[in-house]
KEMI-849594 format. One record per residue (C-alpha): residue in three letters; z, y, x. Coordinates in steps of 0.5 Angstrom, whole numbers, plus 500, padded with zeros to 3 digits. Example, Ala and Ser with C-alpha at 12.3 -4.5 7.8 and 13.67 -1.06 7.14 Angstrom:
! residues 2
<tilum: ALA; Z: 516; Y: 491; X: 525>
<tilum: SER; Z: 514; Y: 498; X: 527>
END
This chain:
! residues 402
<tilum: MET; Z: 259; Y: 194; X: 820>
<tilum: GLU; Z: 265; Y: 188; X: 818>
<tilum: HIS; Z: 261; Y: 187; X: 811>
<tilum: ARG; Z: 254; Y: 186; X: 815>
<tilum: ARG; Z: 257; Y: 181; X: 820>
<tilum: GLY; Z: 260; Y: 177; X: 815>
<tilum: SER; Z: 254; Y: 177; X: 811>
<tilum: ARG; Z: 250; Y: 175; X: 817>
<tilum: ARG; Z: 256; Y: 169; X: 818>
<tilum: ALA; Z: 255; Y: 167; X: 811>
<tilum: ALA; Z: 248; Y: 167; X: 812>
<tilum: ALA; Z: 248; Y: 163; X: 818>
<tilum: LEU; Z: 253; Y: 158; X: 814>
<tilum: LEU; Z: 248; Y: 158; X: 809>
<tilum: ALA; Z: 242; Y: 156; X: 814>
<tilum: ALA; Z: 246; Y: 151; X: 817>
<tilum: GLY; Z: 248; Y: 148; X: 811>
<tilum: THR; Z: 241; Y: 147; X: 808>
<tilum: THR; Z: 239; Y: 145; X: 815>
<tilum: ALA; Z: 244; Y: 140; X: 815>
<tilum: ILE; Z: 242; Y: 137; X: 808>
<tilum: LEU; Z: 235; Y: 137; X: 810>
<tilum: VAL; Z: 235; Y: 133; X: 816>
<tilum: THR; Z: 240; Y: 128; X: 814>
<tilum: THR; Z: 237; Y: 127; X: 807>
<tilum: GLY; Z: 231; Y: 125; X: 811>
<tilum: LEU; Z: 234; Y: 121; X: 815>
<tilum: LEU; Z: 239; Y: 118; X: 810>
<tilum: ALA; Z: 233; Y: 115; X: 807>
<tilum: GLY; Z: 232; Y: 110; X: 813>
<tilum: SER; Z: 239; Y: 108; X: 810>
<tilum: GLY; Z: 235; Y: 104; X: 805>
<tilum: VAL; Z: 233; Y: 108; X: 799>
<tilum: GLY; Z: 225; Y: 108; X: 796>
<tilum: SER; Z: 221; Y: 110; X: 791>
<tilum: ALA; Z: 219; Y: 107; X: 784>
<tilum: GLU; Z: 212; Y: 104; X: 786>
<tilum: PRO; Z: 209; Y: 101; X: 792>
<tilum: ALA; Z: 207; Y: 107; X: 797>
<tilum: GLY; Z: 210; Y: 112; X: 793>
<tilum: GLU; Z: 213; Y: 119; X: 793>
<tilum: VAL; Z: 219; Y: 121; X: 790>
<tilum: THR; Z: 223; Y: 128; X: 790>
<tilum: LEU; Z: 230; Y: 127; X: 790>
<tilum: ASN; Z: 235; Y: 133; X: 788>
<tilum: TYR; Z: 243; Y: 134; X: 791>
<tilum: THR; Z: 248; Y: 138; X: 789>
<tilum: CYS; Z: 253; Y: 140; X: 796>
<tilum: SER; Z: 259; Y: 144; X: 797>
<tilum: PHE; Z: 260; Y: 148; X: 803>
<tilum: PRO; Z: 265; Y: 153; X: 806>
<tilum: MET; Z: 264; Y: 160; X: 804>
<tilum: ILE; Z: 257; Y: 159; X: 800>
<tilum: GLY; Z: 260; Y: 153; X: 795>
<tilum: ASP; Z: 255; Y: 149; X: 791>
<tilum: LEU; Z: 248; Y: 149; X: 794>
<tilum: PRO; Z: 242; Y: 145; X: 791>
<tilum: VAL; Z: 237; Y: 141; X: 796>
<tilum: SER; Z: 230; Y: 138; X: 794>
<tilum: VAL; Z: 227; Y: 133; X: 799>
<tilum: THR; Z: 221; Y: 129; X: 798>
<tilum: ILE; Z: 221; Y: 122; X: 800>
<tilum: LYS; Z: 215; Y: 117; X: 801>
<tilum: THR; Z: 216; Y: 109; X: 802>
<tilum: ASP; Z: 212; Y: 102; X: 802>
<tilum: GLN; Z: 216; Y: 097; X: 799>
<tilum: PRO; Z: 213; Y: 092; X: 794>
<tilum: ALA; Z: 214; Y: 093; X: 786>
<tilum: GLU; Z: 215; Y: 086; X: 786>
<tilum: ILE; Z: 218; Y: 080; X: 790>
<tilum: PRO; Z: 219; Y: 073; X: 789>
<tilum: ALA; Z: 227; Y: 070; X: 789>
<tilum: GLY; Z: 229; Y: 068; X: 795>
<tilum: THR; Z: 224; Y: 072; X: 799>
<tilum: PHE; Z: 226; Y: 078; X: 804>
<tilum: THR; Z: 224; Y: 085; X: 803>
<tilum: PRO; Z: 219; Y: 088; X: 808>
<tilum: GLU; Z: 223; Y: 092; X: 813>
<tilum: ILE; Z: 225; Y: 099; X: 809>
<tilum: LYS; Z: 222; Y: 104; X: 812>
<tilum: ILE; Z: 222; Y: 111; X: 809>
<tilum: GLU; Z: 218; Y: 118; X: 811>
<tilum: ALA; Z: 221; Y: 124; X: 809>
<tilum: VAL; Z: 218; Y: 132; X: 810>
<tilum: SER; Z: 224; Y: 137; X: 808>
<tilum: ASN; Z: 223; Y: 145; X: 808>
<tilum: ALA; Z: 229; Y: 149; X: 810>
<tilum: GLY; Z: 225; Y: 156; X: 810>
<tilum: LYS; Z: 225; Y: 162; X: 815>
<tilum: LYS; Z: 232; Y: 164; X: 812>
<tilum: ALA; Z: 234; Y: 157; X: 815>
<tilum: THR; Z: 232; Y: 158; X: 822>
<tilum: GLU; Z: 234; Y: 166; X: 822>
<tilum: GLY; Z: 241; Y: 164; X: 820>
<tilum: LEU; Z: 242; Y: 159; X: 826>
<tilum: ARG; Z: 239; Y: 164; X: 831>
<tilum: ILE; Z: 244; Y: 169; X: 828>
<tilum: VAL; Z: 250; Y: 164; X: 831>
<tilum: GLY; Z: 246; Y: 163; X: 837>
<tilum: GLY; Z: 244; Y: 156; X: 835>
<tilum: GLU; Z: 238; Y: 153; X: 839>
<tilum: THR; Z: 239; Y: 145; X: 837>
<tilum: LEU; Z: 243; Y: 141; X: 831>
<tilum: LYS; Z: 246; Y: 135; X: 831>
<tilum: GLY; Z: 251; Y: 131; X: 826>
<tilum: THR; Z: 252; Y: 125; X: 823>
<tilum: ALA; Z: 250; Y: 123; X: 816>
<tilum: ARG; Z: 254; Y: 118; X: 811>
<tilum: ALA; Z: 250; Y: 115; X: 806>
<tilum: THR; Z: 252; Y: 111; X: 800>
<tilum: SER; Z: 247; Y: 107; X: 796>
<tilum: THR; Z: 249; Y: 102; X: 791>
<tilum: ALA; Z: 245; Y: 096; X: 790>
<tilum: THR; Z: 245; Y: 093; X: 783>
<tilum: LEU; Z: 242; Y: 086; X: 784>
<tilum: PRO; Z: 240; Y: 080; X: 778>
<tilum: GLY; Z: 244; Y: 075; X: 775>
<tilum: ALA; Z: 251; Y: 073; X: 779>
<tilum: GLN; Z: 249; Y: 077; X: 786>
<tilum: GLY; Z: 252; Y: 083; X: 782>
<tilum: LYS; Z: 253; Y: 090; X: 784>
<tilum: GLN; Z: 254; Y: 092; X: 791>
<tilum: THR; Z: 256; Y: 099; X: 795>
<tilum: VAL; Z: 254; Y: 100; X: 802>
<tilum: ARG; Z: 255; Y: 106; X: 807>
<tilum: VAL; Z: 250; Y: 107; X: 813>
<tilum: ASP; Z: 253; Y: 112; X: 818>
<tilum: THR; Z: 246; Y: 115; X: 821>
<tilum: THR; Z: 246; Y: 119; X: 827>
<tilum: ILE; Z: 242; Y: 125; X: 827>
<tilum: PRO; Z: 239; Y: 127; X: 833>
<tilum: ASP; Z: 240; Y: 133; X: 838>
<tilum: GLN; Z: 233; Y: 137; X: 835>
<tilum: PRO; Z: 231; Y: 144; X: 837>
<tilum: ILE; Z: 231; Y: 150; X: 832>
<tilum: PRO; Z: 224; Y: 154; X: 831>
<tilum: PRO; Z: 224; Y: 161; X: 833>
<tilum: GLU; Z: 225; Y: 166; X: 828>
<tilum: GLY; Z: 220; Y: 167; X: 823>
<tilum: ASN; Z: 218; Y: 160; X: 823>
<tilum: ASP; Z: 219; Y: 155; X: 817>
<tilum: LEU; Z: 224; Y: 150; X: 819>
<tilum: ILE; Z: 220; Y: 144; X: 817>
<tilum: VAL; Z: 224; Y: 137; X: 818>
<tilum: ASN; Z: 220; Y: 131; X: 819>
<tilum: ALA; Z: 225; Y: 124; X: 819>
<tilum: THR; Z: 223; Y: 117; X: 819>
<tilum: GLY; Z: 228; Y: 111; X: 819>
<tilum: SER; Z: 229; Y: 104; X: 817>
<tilum: ALA; Z: 234; Y: 099; X: 814>
<tilum: PRO; Z: 235; Y: 092; X: 814>
<tilum: ALA; Z: 231; Y: 087; X: 809>
<tilum: LEU; Z: 234; Y: 085; X: 803>
<tilum: ARG; Z: 234; Y: 079; X: 799>
<tilum: PHE; Z: 234; Y: 077; X: 792>
<tilum: ASP; Z: 237; Y: 071; X: 789>
<tilum: GLU; Z: 235; Y: 071; X: 782>
<tilum: PRO; Z: 229; Y: 073; X: 778>
<tilum: GLY; Z: 230; Y: 080; X: 774>
<tilum: THR; Z: 231; Y: 087; X: 776>
<tilum: ALA; Z: 234; Y: 090; X: 782>
<tilum: THR; Z: 235; Y: 097; X: 784>
<tilum: LEU; Z: 238; Y: 102; X: 789>
<tilum: ALA; Z: 241; Y: 108; X: 787>
<tilum: LEU; Z: 243; Y: 113; X: 792>
<tilum: THR; Z: 251; Y: 115; X: 790>
<tilum: GLY; Z: 254; Y: 119; X: 795>
<tilum: LEU; Z: 253; Y: 123; X: 801>
<tilum: GLU; Z: 258; Y: 126; X: 807>
<tilum: LEU; Z: 255; Y: 130; X: 813>
<tilum: GLU; Z: 258; Y: 132; X: 819>
<tilum: MET; Z: 254; Y: 137; X: 823>
<tilum: THR; Z: 255; Y: 142; X: 829>
<tilum: PRO; Z: 250; Y: 147; X: 831>
<tilum: LEU; Z: 249; Y: 148; X: 839>
<tilum: ARG; Z: 247; Y: 154; X: 843>
<tilum: ALA; Z: 243; Y: 153; X: 849>
<tilum: ASP; Z: 248; Y: 150; X: 854>
<tilum: GLY; Z: 250; Y: 145; X: 849>
<tilum: THR; Z: 256; Y: 148; X: 847>
<tilum: PRO; Z: 258; Y: 149; X: 839>
<tilum: THR; Z: 256; Y: 155; X: 836>
<tilum: GLU; Z: 262; Y: 159; X: 832>
<tilum: LEU; Z: 260; Y: 155; X: 826>
<tilum: GLY; Z: 263; Y: 149; X: 830>
<tilum: THR; Z: 263; Y: 142; X: 826>
<tilum: PHE; Z: 263; Y: 142; X: 819>
<tilum: ILE; Z: 264; Y: 137; X: 814>
<tilum: SER; Z: 260; Y: 137; X: 807>
<tilum: ALA; Z: 261; Y: 132; X: 801>
<tilum: CYS; Z: 254; Y: 131; X: 797>
<tilum: THR; Z: 252; Y: 128; X: 791>
<tilum: PRO; Z: 246; Y: 127; X: 787>
<tilum: ALA; Z: 244; Y: 133; X: 782>
<tilum: PRO; Z: 247; Y: 132; X: 775>
<tilum: ASP; Z: 241; Y: 130; X: 769>
<tilum: GLN; Z: 237; Y: 125; X: 775>
<tilum: ASN; Z: 236; Y: 118; X: 775>
<tilum: PRO; Z: 239; Y: 116; X: 782>
<tilum: THR; Z: 235; Y: 110; X: 782>
<tilum: LEU; Z: 231; Y: 111; X: 788>
<tilum: HIS; Z: 227; Y: 104; X: 788>
<tilum: SER; Z: 226; Y: 098; X: 783>
<tilum: TYR; Z: 224; Y: 091; X: 784>
<tilum: THR; Z: 222; Y: 086; X: 780>
<tilum: VAL; Z: 224; Y: 079; X: 783>
<tilum: THR; Z: 220; Y: 074; X: 780>
<tilum: GLY; Z: 220; Y: 066; X: 780>
<tilum: ALA; Z: 226; Y: 061; X: 780>
<tilum: PRO; Z: 233; Y: 062; X: 782>
<tilum: VAL; Z: 235; Y: 060; X: 789>
<tilum: THR; Z: 242; Y: 058; X: 792>
<tilum: PRO; Z: 245; Y: 062; X: 797>
<tilum: GLU; Z: 248; Y: 060; X: 803>
<tilum: LYS; Z: 255; Y: 057; X: 803>
<tilum: PRO; Z: 261; Y: 060; X: 807>
<tilum: GLU; Z: 263; Y: 055; X: 812>
<tilum: GLY; Z: 271; Y: 057; X: 815>
<tilum: VAL; Z: 274; Y: 062; X: 810>
<tilum: GLY; Z: 280; Y: 065; X: 814>
<tilum: ASN; Z: 276; Y: 066; X: 820>
<tilum: HIS; Z: 276; Y: 072; X: 824>
<tilum: PRO; Z: 272; Y: 074; X: 830>
<tilum: PRO; Z: 270; Y: 072; X: 835>
<tilum: LEU; Z: 265; Y: 066; X: 832>
<tilum: LYS; Z: 261; Y: 061; X: 837>
<tilum: GLN; Z: 255; Y: 058; X: 833>
<tilum: THR; Z: 250; Y: 053; X: 836>
<tilum: TYR; Z: 242; Y: 054; X: 834>
<tilum: THR; Z: 236; Y: 049; X: 834>
<tilum: CYS; Z: 230; Y: 053; X: 837>
<tilum: PRO; Z: 223; Y: 052; X: 838>
<tilum: PHE; Z: 221; Y: 056; X: 844>
<tilum: PRO; Z: 213; Y: 056; X: 847>
<tilum: LEU; Z: 213; Y: 051; X: 854>
<tilum: ILE; Z: 219; Y: 048; X: 853>
<tilum: GLY; Z: 219; Y: 046; X: 846>
<tilum: VAL; Z: 226; Y: 045; X: 842>
<tilum: GLN; Z: 232; Y: 047; X: 845>
<tilum: PRO; Z: 239; Y: 048; X: 844>
<tilum: LEU; Z: 242; Y: 055; X: 843>
<tilum: SER; Z: 249; Y: 057; X: 843>
<tilum: VAL; Z: 251; Y: 064; X: 841>
<tilum: ASP; Z: 258; Y: 068; X: 842>
<tilum: ILE; Z: 259; Y: 073; X: 836>
<tilum: SER; Z: 264; Y: 079; X: 836>
<tilum: ALA; Z: 266; Y: 085; X: 832>
<tilum: THR; Z: 272; Y: 089; X: 831>
<tilum: LEU; Z: 274; Y: 089; X: 823>
<tilum: PRO; Z: 281; Y: 089; X: 819>
<tilum: ASN; Z: 284; Y: 083; X: 816>
<tilum: ASP; Z: 286; Y: 088; X: 810>
<tilum: ILE; Z: 282; Y: 093; X: 806>
<tilum: LYS; Z: 284; Y: 096; X: 799>
<tilum: VAL; Z: 279; Y: 095; X: 793>
<tilum: GLY; Z: 275; Y: 102; X: 793>
<tilum: GLU; Z: 275; Y: 103; X: 801>
<tilum: PHE; Z: 270; Y: 102; X: 805>
<tilum: THR; Z: 271; Y: 098; X: 811>
<tilum: PRO; Z: 269; Y: 101; X: 818>
<tilum: ARG; Z: 261; Y: 100; X: 820>
<tilum: ILE; Z: 261; Y: 093; X: 822>
<tilum: ASP; Z: 259; Y: 093; X: 830>
<tilum: ILE; Z: 256; Y: 087; X: 832>
<tilum: THR; Z: 256; Y: 084; X: 840>
<tilum: ALA; Z: 252; Y: 077; X: 841>
<tilum: VAL; Z: 251; Y: 074; X: 848>
<tilum: ALA; Z: 247; Y: 068; X: 847>
<tilum: ASP; Z: 246; Y: 062; X: 852>
<tilum: SER; Z: 239; Y: 059; X: 852>
<tilum: GLY; Z: 240; Y: 054; X: 858>
<tilum: THR; Z: 237; Y: 053; X: 865>
<tilum: LYS; Z: 230; Y: 050; X: 861>
<tilum: ALA; Z: 229; Y: 057; X: 859>
<tilum: THR; Z: 230; Y: 060; X: 865>
<tilum: GLN; Z: 225; Y: 055; X: 869>
<tilum: GLY; Z: 219; Y: 056; X: 863>
<tilum: LEU; Z: 220; Y: 064; X: 864>
<tilum: ASN; Z: 220; Y: 063; X: 871>
<tilum: LEU; Z: 213; Y: 059; X: 871>
<tilum: VAL; Z: 210; Y: 064; X: 868>
<tilum: GLY; Z: 212; Y: 069; X: 872>
<tilum: ALA; Z: 217; Y: 073; X: 868>
<tilum: THR; Z: 222; Y: 077; X: 872>
<tilum: GLN; Z: 225; Y: 081; X: 866>
<tilum: LEU; Z: 226; Y: 080; X: 858>
<tilum: GLU; Z: 226; Y: 085; X: 852>
<tilum: GLY; Z: 226; Y: 084; X: 844>
<tilum: THR; Z: 230; Y: 084; X: 838>
<tilum: ALA; Z: 234; Y: 079; X: 834>
<tilum: GLN; Z: 235; Y: 078; X: 827>
<tilum: ALA; Z: 241; Y: 075; X: 824>
<tilum: LEU; Z: 242; Y: 073; X: 816>
<tilum: ALA; Z: 248; Y: 075; X: 814>
<tilum: LEU; Z: 251; Y: 074; X: 807>
<tilum: VAL; Z: 257; Y: 078; X: 804>
<tilum: SER; Z: 261; Y: 074; X: 799>
<tilum: SER; Z: 266; Y: 077; X: 795>
<tilum: PRO; Z: 269; Y: 076; X: 788>
<tilum: GLN; Z: 264; Y: 081; X: 785>
<tilum: GLY; Z: 258; Y: 077; X: 788>
<tilum: HIS; Z: 254; Y: 077; X: 794>
<tilum: LEU; Z: 249; Y: 080; X: 798>
<tilum: ALA; Z: 244; Y: 078; X: 803>
<tilum: VAL; Z: 241; Y: 082; X: 809>
<tilum: LYS; Z: 237; Y: 081; X: 815>
<tilum: THR; Z: 241; Y: 085; X: 821>
<tilum: PRO; Z: 237; Y: 087; X: 827>
<tilum: THR; Z: 240; Y: 087; X: 833>
<tilum: ALA; Z: 236; Y: 090; X: 840>
<tilum: ILE; Z: 235; Y: 085; X: 846>
<tilum: PRO; Z: 235; Y: 091; X: 852>
<tilum: LEU; Z: 231; Y: 090; X: 858>
<tilum: GLN; Z: 234; Y: 085; X: 862>
<tilum: PRO; Z: 233; Y: 081; X: 868>
<tilum: VAL; Z: 231; Y: 074; X: 868>
<tilum: PRO; Z: 236; Y: 070; X: 873>
<tilum: PRO; Z: 233; Y: 065; X: 878>
<tilum: VAL; Z: 231; Y: 058; X: 877>
<tilum: GLY; Z: 238; Y: 053; X: 876>
<tilum: GLN; Z: 242; Y: 059; X: 872>
<tilum: PRO; Z: 242; Y: 059; X: 864>
<tilum: LEU; Z: 239; Y: 065; X: 861>
<tilum: ILE; Z: 244; Y: 069; X: 858>
<tilum: VAL; Z: 241; Y: 075; X: 853>
<tilum: ASN; Z: 245; Y: 080; X: 850>
<tilum: ALA; Z: 244; Y: 084; X: 844>
<tilum: GLN; Z: 248; Y: 089; X: 840>
<tilum: GLY; Z: 247; Y: 092; X: 833>
<tilum: SER; Z: 251; Y: 094; X: 827>
<tilum: ALA; Z: 251; Y: 093; X: 819>
<tilum: PRO; Z: 253; Y: 098; X: 814>
<tilum: SER; Z: 260; Y: 099; X: 811>
<tilum: VAL; Z: 262; Y: 096; X: 805>
<tilum: VAL; Z: 266; Y: 097; X: 799>
<tilum: PHE; Z: 269; Y: 091; X: 795>
<tilum: ASP; Z: 271; Y: 093; X: 787>
<tilum: LYS; Z: 275; Y: 086; X: 786>
<tilum: GLU; Z: 281; Y: 083; X: 789>
<tilum: GLY; Z: 281; Y: 077; X: 792>
<tilum: THR; Z: 277; Y: 074; X: 799>
<tilum: ALA; Z: 271; Y: 077; X: 801>
<tilum: THR; Z: 267; Y: 074; X: 807>
<tilum: VAL; Z: 262; Y: 076; X: 812>
<tilum: SER; Z: 258; Y: 070; X: 814>
<tilum: VAL; Z: 252; Y: 069; X: 819>
<tilum: HIS; Z: 247; Y: 064; X: 818>
<tilum: ASP; Z: 240; Y: 063; X: 821>
<tilum: LEU; Z: 237; Y: 067; X: 827>
<tilum: VAL; Z: 230; Y: 070; X: 829>
<tilum: MET; Z: 229; Y: 072; X: 836>
<tilum: THR; Z: 222; Y: 076; X: 838>
<tilum: LEU; Z: 222; Y: 076; X: 846>
<tilum: THR; Z: 217; Y: 079; X: 850>
<tilum: PRO; Z: 218; Y: 077; X: 857>
<tilum: LEU; Z: 215; Y: 082; X: 862>
<tilum: LYS; Z: 213; Y: 081; X: 870>
<tilum: ALA; Z: 215; Y: 085; X: 875>
<tilum: ASP; Z: 210; Y: 091; X: 874>
<tilum: GLY; Z: 212; Y: 091; X: 867>
<tilum: THR; Z: 206; Y: 088; X: 864>
<tilum: PRO; Z: 207; Y: 082; X: 859>
<tilum: THR; Z: 206; Y: 075; X: 862>
<tilum: GLY; Z: 201; Y: 070; X: 859>
<tilum: LEU; Z: 206; Y: 068; X: 854>
<tilum: GLY; Z: 205; Y: 075; X: 850>
<tilum: THR; Z: 211; Y: 076; X: 845>
<tilum: PHE; Z: 213; Y: 070; X: 842>
<tilum: THR; Z: 218; Y: 069; X: 836>
<tilum: ALA; Z: 223; Y: 064; X: 835>
<tilum: ASP; Z: 226; Y: 061; X: 829>
<tilum: CYS; Z: 233; Y: 058; X: 830>
<tilum: THR; Z: 237; Y: 054; X: 825>
<tilum: LEU; Z: 244; Y: 054; X: 825>
<tilum: ASP; Z: 246; Y: 047; X: 826>
<tilum: ALA; Z: 250; Y: 044; X: 820>
<tilum: GLY; Z: 257; Y: 042; X: 820>
<tilum: GLN; Z: 260; Y: 048; X: 824>
<tilum: PRO; Z: 264; Y: 054; X: 821>
<tilum: ASN; Z: 259; Y: 060; X: 820>
<tilum: VAL; Z: 264; Y: 066; X: 817>
<tilum: LEU; Z: 265; Y: 071; X: 822>
<tilum: GLN; Z: 270; Y: 075; X: 818>
<tilum: THR; Z: 275; Y: 074; X: 812>
<tilum: PHE; Z: 277; Y: 080; X: 808>
<tilum: ASN; Z: 284; Y: 080; X: 804>
<tilum: VAL; Z: 282; Y: 085; X: 799>
<tilum: THR; Z: 288; Y: 088; X: 796>
<tilum: PRO; Z: 289; Y: 092; X: 790>
<tilum: ALA; Z: 287; Y: 100; X: 791>
<tilum: ALA; Z: 292; Y: 105; X: 793>
<tilum: PRO; Z: 296; Y: 108; X: 787>
<tilum: PRO; Z: 293; Y: 115; X: 785>
<tilum: VAL; Z: 297; Y: 121; X: 788>
<tilum: ILE; Z: 300; Y: 125; X: 783>
<tilum: PRO; Z: 301; Y: 133; X: 784>
<tilum: ALA; Z: 309; Y: 135; X: 783>
<tilum: GLY; Z: 310; Y: 137; X: 777>
<tilum: ARG; Z: 304; Y: 134; X: 773>
<tilum: ALA; Z: 306; Y: 128; X: 768>
<tilum: VAL; Z: 302; Y: 122; X: 768>
<tilum: ARG; Z: 298; Y: 121; X: 761>
END
């Protein structure tokens, strides 16, 4: 009887592990990987280590729609991914054995972008939340459909750019109907691409003449950062915009260590004319998105991304008061391969806004986009990192160093 219970528990661990990989890899695809052709399809294999069951091979089919060719200096489209995984009936059975009704967790995906010319190689890690999702009844395959997206990238020199998946870590928790964890608790599993396969998930041919990247101004700065922009708005024309940007990041980071995820909070002041214009068209609330051009510069090269932030639904103030817009977002963790000084700088800003009436319908303005230009002669560095030597390896007692 004890042997049967142990076998059932091992099956449950296997099922949970398989499910974790399938769910997470689907969402992981949203962290910036793609197929080798536009509107293409690729099957990727992974080897993951789990408690009790050891290494587990998993295969997932991923589809994307990214261009095979792009001009230098042009941002890629937002990287949208679809992934379909089938964990089979045993995964469902194993999770049901321990009373699992839903599953949630976190995926930490590591991807390396090899960029043309002096842009070099950049490695990022994206923390992706796996939302609480139901486990089907026994006898049914556990099929996981996942979608996701990643910030647009920019390549500044002609040549070939590639994205490769280089690592994956999972943190998974199966839950009972009452929301409490099952006897499996929360487990962490490290995963790597299976051997003898090309880890390249998408390749771009970058054409045209090279472009000069933005220049970080104010090296040595740390958050918060205050910037002023010039923005064109409907009805009221070109207006000044001030933005206060905050982020919590370490000042020192070792070579080979990831920074924390870069959580960003921005408060934008559009002034009283913006409020007046919105009230004129009957707007009582506002929502939208903002995309900032962020540049990561380091001794190993640079990476330009468009970092999206959400502008949640918020009220439009009365006439005479400034329009204050709050936005929140995050950028991936990064790792630096060389010692020296690295910076994250913030440049031009694009806001897409939808003013709404009291009944929730759009005003006559509909949805509009404001391409804001950073005013010259001001600092743009949000964070400066002092990249220090890597930590020395830990040598087990009694083992000589060769």
